[in-house]
N, C-alpha and C positions, 0 to 999 in steps of 0.2 A: 547665693550671697545677697538675696533680696533685690537684685537688679531687675528692672522692668524688661520683659522680653516680648517681642512681637511675633515669635514663632521660630521654627527651625530654619537655619540657613540652607542653601541648596543641597549640601551634603550632610546635613544634620550634625555638623561638627560641634556646634554649641550644645546640642542635646547630648551627644556622647560625653562631653566634658562634664555636663551637669549630672548625668546618671552615674558616672564613675567617681564623682566627688566623694572623698572620704574612704574610698576603697584602695587596695594596694595598687591597682593598675593606674590610678589617677596620678601617682608619682611619676610614672613613665609618660603618661599623656602630657603632663605639665611641661615636660622637657621638649616636646615636639611642637613645632609651629603648625598653624592650621593647614598650610599647604601639604605638609607631610601626612597629617591625619587624613586629609581629603584623598590623597593617593592611596593610603591604606584602605580607606572605605571603598574606593573604586576597585581595588584588587579583591577585596572580600566579596563585593557584589558580583564580580566576574567569576567567583569560585576559586580563586587562586590560593586563598588562605582558609578554605572551608574546613580543613581538618584541625584548625586551632580552636581552643575551647571557647574563645570569644567570638568566633565567626558567626554562629547562629544568632547570638545576641545583637551583634552589630547589624546583621542583615535585617532582623526584625525591627530594630529601632530606625534604621535609615530608610526602610520601606514604608514606615508608618504614615508619614505625611502624604505620600502618593496614594496609599490605600484609603485614607480618610477623605482625601480630595475626590477620588473616584466615587466613593459611596455618597458623599455629600451632593455631588452633581447628578445623582440618580433621583434626587428629590425634586418634585415639581416646583415647590415654592418654599423658600426659607424666609422667616420673618424675624430679622434682627431687631430687638427692641431699643437699641441705642446706635448712634452713629459710630461709636467705638467698635461695637461688635460687627457692624456692617463693614467697616474699614478693615478689620482684622481678618474677617472671613474672605473678603475680596482679595486681600493681600496674599492670603494663603490658598488661593485657587478656586474659590467659589465662582461659578459662572454668573456674571452680573445680571443676566436676564432672569435668573432664578431668585434674586434677592429683592425683597420689598420691605423697606423700613416701616416698622409698626410698633410704636411705643406701647408699653403695658398699661392696662387700666388697673384701678384699685377700688375694691368695694369699701366705700366710706360710710356705710350705713351705721356702723357701730362706733364711729369716731366722732367725738364732740370737739368742736372748735371753740376754745376758750380765749378770752381776750385780755387776761390779766398779766401778760408777759411784760417783764421789766418793772413791775410795780412793787417788788419786794426789795428790802434793804440791800441784800446781796445778790450777786449773779448766780443763778441756778443752772449749772451746766450738766448735760446728760450725755452718756455714751450707752448705746444699745447695740450689742452685736457679739460675734464669736470672740472669745478671749484667746486669740492666737496672734503671733507676731505680725502677720501681714495685715491685720486689722488696725494696728497702730495705737492701741490703747495706752501703751507705755509712753508714747509721745505726749499724750494728753496728761497723764499723771506727772511726767517730768515737767511739763509746762506749768501746771498748778503748783508743784513744789518749788518752782523757780520764782514764784511771786512772793513778795513780802507778806509776812504773816498778817499784817493789818489790812490787806486787800480783802474785801468781803466777797468771797466766792465759795461755792459749794459744788463739788463734783460727785455725782453718783454714777457708778458703773454697773450696768446690767449685763449679765452674761453668765454662761455655765462655768462655775468655778472649778468643776471636776474634769472638764474636757481636756485640758492641757495643764496638768498640775505644775509642771516646771515653769511655765509661763505665768500662771497665777501666782506662784511663789515669787517670781521676779517682780510682778506688779505690786505685791504686798510689800516687798523689800523697798521698792522705789517710793511707795507711799509713806513708809515708816509709820510714825505715830501722828501724822498730820490729821487733825480732826476734820479738815475740810474735805477729805477724800473718803468715800464709803463704797464698799463692794456689796451689792445687794442681790447677787445671783440672778435667777430667771423669774419670769412672771407669766401667768396664763394669758393667752392672747386676748381674752375678753376684758382684761384689765388695762389694755393698751391706752385707752383714753385717759384713765386716771394717772398712769405713769407719765404720759407726755404732758399732762396738765401741770406736773411739778417742774417742768423744764422751762427756763427762759430761752435757752438755746441748746440745740443738739449738735455735737461735734462728731464728724465722721473722718478720722485721720488716717485712713488706710494708706499703706505704702505700696500696695499692688493695685492692679486694675480692679475696679468694681464695674460689673456690667449694668445691672439694673437693681441697685440697692433699694429694696422696698421700704427700708426704714426711712429713707429720704422722702419717698412719696407719702408715707404715713405722717411724717413731720409736716409736710405741706398741708395735708388734710387737717391736721390738728392745729395749724396756725403757729407752728414752732419755727423760728428762724434757724438757719443752718450755718455751720462753719465747716467746710469740707476741703479735702485735698483737691488741688487743681489738676485732676487726672481722670481721664476716661469718663465712664458713665456718671460718676459723681459730679464732675464739673458741668456736664451737660444738663443736669437736673437743677442747677442753681443759677439764678440770674444775679450776678454779683451786685450788691448794693440795693437790691430790691427784696429778695426773699432769703438772702444769706450772704456769706463772704467766702472767698477762696484763699487758700494759702498753698505755698509750694510744697511738694512732696518732702516729708521728713522734717519740715521746719516747725 
């Protein structure tokens, strides 16, 4: 349902409900309170319902978090690049002694920093990213469509238009025939400076966590101000009022 999740609960009940969503068994699960599901999970893990068709699936899913935690703690050093990732890993069982916060670097040798931002008659807004719902491009399209026609604004959306055809169709429907909104597909990486030079501002409206969105660091390097969701690694990378602005998730 696009809700933000911080990981499995102790019995992985939330994971079971998610995996079963849209399948026949979800109708039965929806009728059961979490306490009953936890008891059922406990019974399956003790082998009491092992002969049921769902037994092995529940075993695998509910053992997954402990398995990953054990493997993760075999590693000498884990370098989370954001405080978000550090917090989530620690919350889900990483030994604190193995964690060392280490932000990513970025090769900026091919990025030119231009200084003509805001000098054009209209506001040039850019989106660069995956065209899937969790990236939130639809929020940006809806926001522009909600502005009066006389507002001088131009939105260009860069992303693979073939990756998620249903979502792309939804974006085009939302945009309608509004000449202020254009979908320009992808571009080769060596053209990134030229692309960012056309933006007065880059918007990153993701509705799920972003860990280390390199598009934000690229914008910093190119001197492009940011407007991003106040969530996770996105918010960490923006100093509100200095190099960008923050807005609440989904707004």
